[in-house]
C-alpha positions in Angstrom: 139.4 98.1 -4.0 138.8 101.1 -1.6 135.2 99.7 -1.1 136.5 96.4 0.0 138.9 97.9 2.4 136.1 100.0 3.8 133.7 97.1 4.3 136.4 95.1 6.0 137.1 97.9 8.5 133.3 98.2 9.3 133.0 94.4 9.8 136.0 94.5 12.0 134.6 97.2 14.3 131.7 94.8 15.1 133.9 91.8 15.6 134.7 90.6 19.1 138.1 90.8 20.6 140.8 88.9 18.6 142.0 85.5 19.6 145.2 87.0 20.6 143.5 89.6 22.9 141.2 86.8 24.4 144.2 84.7 25.1 145.7 87.7 26.9 142.7 88.4 29.1 142.4 84.6 30.0 146.1 84.5 30.9 145.6 87.9 33.1 142.7 86.0 35.0 144.8 83.1 35.5 147.7 85.0 36.8 145.5 86.9 39.2 144.2 83.6 40.5 147.9 82.5 41.2 148.9 85.9 42.9 148.5 85.6 46.7 145.8 88.2 47.9 144.6 89.2 44.6 141.1 88.2 45.3 141.1 89.7 48.8 142.5 93.0 47.4 139.7 93.1 44.7 137.1 92.2 47.4 138.5 94.9 49.7 138.1 97.5 46.8 134.5 96.4 46.3 133.6 96.6 49.9 135.2 100.1 50.2 132.9 101.2 47.4 130.0 100.0 49.5 131.2 101.1 53.0 128.8 102.4 55.6 128.8 106.2 56.3 127.4 107.3 59.6 124.7 110.1 59.5 123.4 111.9 62.6 119.8 110.7 63.3 117.0 113.1 62.3 115.0 112.3 65.4 116.1 113.7 69.0 117.6 110.7 71.0 115.7 110.6 74.4 117.5 109.8 77.6 116.1 108.2 80.7 116.3 110.9 83.4 118.6 110.3 86.4 116.9 109.6 89.6 116.8 112.5 91.9 117.5 111.9 95.7 116.2 114.0 98.5 117.6 113.5 101.8 118.0 117.1 103.2 115.6 119.3 105.0 113.9 121.7 102.9 110.9 122.6 100.6 111.2 121.1 97.1 109.2 122.2 94.0 109.3 118.9 92.2 107.1 119.8 89.2 105.1 122.5 87.7 102.3 122.8 85.0 99.2 124.4 83.8 97.2 123.0 86.8 99.7 124.2 89.6 102.9 123.1 91.5 103.8 119.8 92.9 105.8 120.3 96.3 107.4 118.3 99.0 108.5 119.5 102.4 111.0 117.1 104.3 111.8 117.4 107.9 114.4 115.0 109.1 114.3 114.6 112.8 110.8 116.0 113.3 110.7 113.7 116.4 113.7 113.3 118.6 115.3 110.0 118.4 114.9 109.0 121.9 111.1 110.1 121.8 110.8 108.2 118.5 112.1 105.0 120.1 109.4 104.7 122.7 106.8 106.0 120.3 107.6 103.2 118.0 107.2 100.7 120.8 103.9 102.0 121.9 102.5 102.2 118.4 103.7 98.8 117.5 102.1 97.1 120.5 98.9 99.1 120.8 97.5 99.9 117.4 94.9 97.3 116.3 96.9 96.2 113.2 95.3 94.0 110.6 95.8 92.8 107.1 93.3 94.4 104.6 92.1 92.3 101.5 91.7 94.2 98.1 89.9 93.4 95.1 91.2 93.6 91.4 90.0 92.3 88.1 91.7 89.0 88.4 90.6 88.3 92.1 91.5 89.4 95.5 94.7 89.7 97.4 96.0 90.6 100.8 98.1 93.7 101.2 101.7 93.0 102.0 101.6 95.0 105.2 99.5 95.6 108.1 97.2 98.7 108.5 94.7 100.5 110.8 92.5 103.5 110.0 91.4 106.3 112.4 88.7 108.9 111.7 85.1 109.7 111.8 84.5 108.5 108.2 85.3 105.1 106.4 88.1 105.0 103.8 87.7 103.3 100.5 90.4 102.2 97.9 91.0 99.2 96.0 87.3 98.5 96.0 87.1 97.7 99.7 86.4 100.2 102.6 88.4 100.4 105.9 86.2 100.6 108.9 86.4 104.0 110.7 87.9 104.1 114.3 86.8 107.3 115.9 88.7 106.6 119.2 92.2 107.9 118.6 95.1 106.6 120.5 96.4 109.4 122.7 99.9 109.3 121.3 98.3 109.6 117.8 96.3 112.7 118.7 99.4 114.2 120.3 101.4 113.8 117.1 98.6 115.1 114.9 98.3 118.2 117.0 102.1 118.6 116.7 102.0 118.4 113.0 99.2 120.8 112.7 101.1 123.3 114.8 104.2 123.2 112.7 102.6 123.0 109.2 99.4 124.9 109.7 97.5 122.2 107.9 94.5 120.3 109.5 93.8 116.7 109.5 90.8 114.5 110.5 91.8 111.0 109.5 94.9 108.8 109.8 96.2 105.6 107.8 98.7 103.7 109.8 100.9 101.3 107.9 103.2 98.5 109.6 105.9 97.1 107.3 107.0 94.1 109.2 110.2 93.3 107.1 111.8 94.1 103.7 109.1 92.0 101.9 106.3 94.3 102.9 105.6 97.0 100.5 103.0 99.2 98.8 102.9 99.4 95.0 102.8 102.5 92.7 99.7 104.5 93.4 98.4 108.1 94.2 96.4 109.2 97.1 93.7 110.8 94.9 90.5 109.1 96.0 87.4 111.4 95.5 86.8 111.4 99.1 90.1 113.2 99.8 88.9 116.3 97.7 91.0 118.2 95.2 94.8 118.6 95.9 94.9 116.6 99.1 97.6 117.3 101.6 99.4 114.1 103.0 101.6 114.3 106.1 103.7 111.1 106.3 105.7 110.4 109.6 108.0 107.6 109.9 109.3 105.5 112.7 111.7 102.6 112.9 113.8 101.1 109.9 114.6 103.5 107.1 112.7 102.6 103.8 113.0 104.1 100.4 110.1 106.2 99.3 110.1 106.4 95.5 108.2 108.7 93.3 107.6 108.8 89.5 105.9 111.6 87.4 102.8 110.6 85.5 103.5 110.6 81.7 101.7 112.9 79.3 98.7 111.3 77.3 100.7 110.8 74.2 103.1 108.4 76.2 100.1 106.0 76.7 101.1 105.0 80.2 104.8 104.4 79.4 106.8 105.5 82.3 110.2 104.7 80.7 111.3 108.4 80.5 109.4 109.6 83.7 111.3 111.8 86.3 112.0 109.8 89.4 112.7 110.7 93.0 114.0 108.6 95.9 113.5 109.8 99.6 115.1 107.6 102.4 112.5 108.0 105.1 114.2 107.4 108.3 113.3 107.2 112.1 111.3 110.3 113.2 111.2 112.2 109.9 108.1 114.0 108.4 107.4 114.3 104.7 104.6 116.6 103.5 103.2 116.2 100.0 101.4 119.3 98.8 99.8 121.1 95.9 99.4 118.8 92.6 101.7 116.0 94.0 98.9 113.4 94.1 97.5 114.4 90.6 100.9 114.6 88.9 103.0 111.9 90.5 102.8 108.3 92.0 104.7 106.9 94.9 105.5 103.5 96.4 107.5 101.8 99.1 109.2 98.8 97.1 110.2 95.4 98.4 113.7 95.1 99.7 115.2 91.5 99.5 117.4 91.7 102.6 116.9 91.9 106.3 114.9 94.9 107.3 113.5 95.6 110.7 109.9 96.8 111.3 108.8 100.3 110.0 105.7 102.3 111.1 104.5 105.0 108.8 101.5 107.4 109.8 99.8 109.3 107.0 97.7 112.0 108.2 94.9 113.2 105.7 91.6 114.8 105.5 88.5 112.9 104.3 85.2 114.5 103.3 81.8 113.1 103.3 80.8 111.7 99.9 78.0 113.7 98.2 
């Protein structure tokens, strides 16, 4: 008799739930379906178990540098590296406003302005501004050369001599630029042609309408030409101001005068530089 009871207990341990227990479980399920919000509560509990937990990123988050504005007189070290220092010298009011007015009129009327055609891989295009070149040697950029004009306008000679006296730098050439309106511009570039030698000095004198002169630092090789995180500078160049670019500026930075899509009066920009004979 004891053996039969033992076998009954063992068989019962492998048996499924009793009919009474199954009926109770089914009733509980039906009752939860009839209780308002029961499914929502179960779902919220399940979602809570899988909720997102924020963790600080392991990589450093990069920020785009804020644009730096330079509009006061002074000497500015804008960058330094293994090769040297890039430096700007801004002199607002280098030419007195009344003098600047008549100089602008003279230069506007008497310089032999023309529109240069440049060449690139997809064809040729006309520069969106007018130019003139003064110096004993031709100047080549964008695959075309500007003819030399050794006969300097007397006003240009006087301005060159005044800049040499103030800065201590000497120049033998001049690129004149006429921006006729806000649509005239010059795209990103560096004045680093071989004919200008190492660390060229550029003296930029402006007359007429104020235009923004923008600069961006060239990215390191690992950035593969991506300027997203490049340092940027904006300099409003106004009537009669002088900007000197020195040191490694042409090697380490690019600059441009962007288009401006609203009314702009003409602007004349004189960029004094030194050109060396090609070897």
